[in-house]
C-alpha positions, 0 to 999 in steps of 0.5 A: 500500499505504501509503495502504491501511494508513492506511485500514484501521487509522485514523479518518475524521479521522485517515485524512484527515490521514495521507493528506494528510501522506503526500501531501505528503511524497511530492511535490516540494513536500516535497522542495523544502522539504526542500532549503530547510530544509537550505540554512537549516540549513547557513547558520545553523550557519556563522554561528553559528560565526563569531560564537562563540568556538568550543570551542579550549581548552575541557575536556570539560564546556566543549565539551559545554556549547558543543555544547548550546547550539549545538543549541539554538540551531540548534533555534530556528533551524529552528523560525522557518525552518519557520514562515516556510516554512509560512506561505508555503505555507499556501494550498497545505496543509490548516489541521489539517496546519499547526497540527499541525505547529507545534504538534509543533515548538513542544512539541519545542523546549520539551522541548530547552530543558529538556533542554539549555539552560544557566541563563542566569547560568551561560551568562553567567559561562562566555562572560565567562570564555572572552571573557577567556581569548582576550583579547577584553576588550571582549566579556568587560566586556559579559558581566561587566556582564550578570552584575552587572545581572542581580542588582544586589545580588549583592556576589560579582557586583560584586567580579568585574566590579570586579576585572576592571576593576582588571586592565583598568587602569580604576582609577576604575571598579573603585574606584567598584564596590568601594566600592558592594560595601562598601556592600552588605556592610560587615561583609565584613573581606575586602572591607574590606581589599581596599578598604582596599588600593585606597584606599592604593594611590590615596594616598587614606591617610585614607580608607584609615585610616578603613576599617582602623579599622573592622577594628581596632575589633573586632580590634586584632591583625588582621595584615592590617589591621595591616600595611596600617596600617604602609604608611600610616605608613610613607609619612606618616614615622612609623617608630614606628608602622611598627614597632609595627603591624608588630610586632603583625601579626607576632606575630599571624601566628606565633600563627596559624601556631603558631610561637609556644610555647604559654604556660604557665598 
């Protein structure tokens, strides 16, 4: 009945293809092909879950991304396995049927990628954070490094990697990364202050003094810069200058918080 329906409602070329497809799906070879694909899928899922961090500790959005990426990965592996199997049985199948099958798989895969796949940057950020959360710091550093290498002039990515290195006790690398970030964005005051703090921590007081002067030359009342400068003078046993810069920072901070009385004009 199935073959009769095909013969009635389709053209000659279409009939030939659909009959061959029907015969294929009804054959023992097709059943064996399905079994091989099913076993390959089970194996791929086991390998994927063993190699990933899993979805424990992720919020709802994180779990959705995890499942979506697994779906895309699985679809890619299914296509690879199917193409390998079709190649193995190529001599037993009609050429048009093979081409249609592979073409259909490729177009379907592209649609799935567009719908489900994360942007590469988002994926790297997520994986770096997840590996850091489970304290797999070597893996986390790899992904933070990939983020930086993907966009070497992105100051934010560079600072993220620098902070991670400092937290892990890789002070020399962290310092060098912060120095490069400051070179890329020399007018960024927050970055300049952090860099000055790192220099003070490394006892490089003269360099820190020069860095802070970059800020104070434009705003001599800058509270954070004055506090850091007072630390340098304290190390150098200059109590008068310590009091001066602490006082400037204190007054400026109180003014920023509107804790000082308004001036009478």
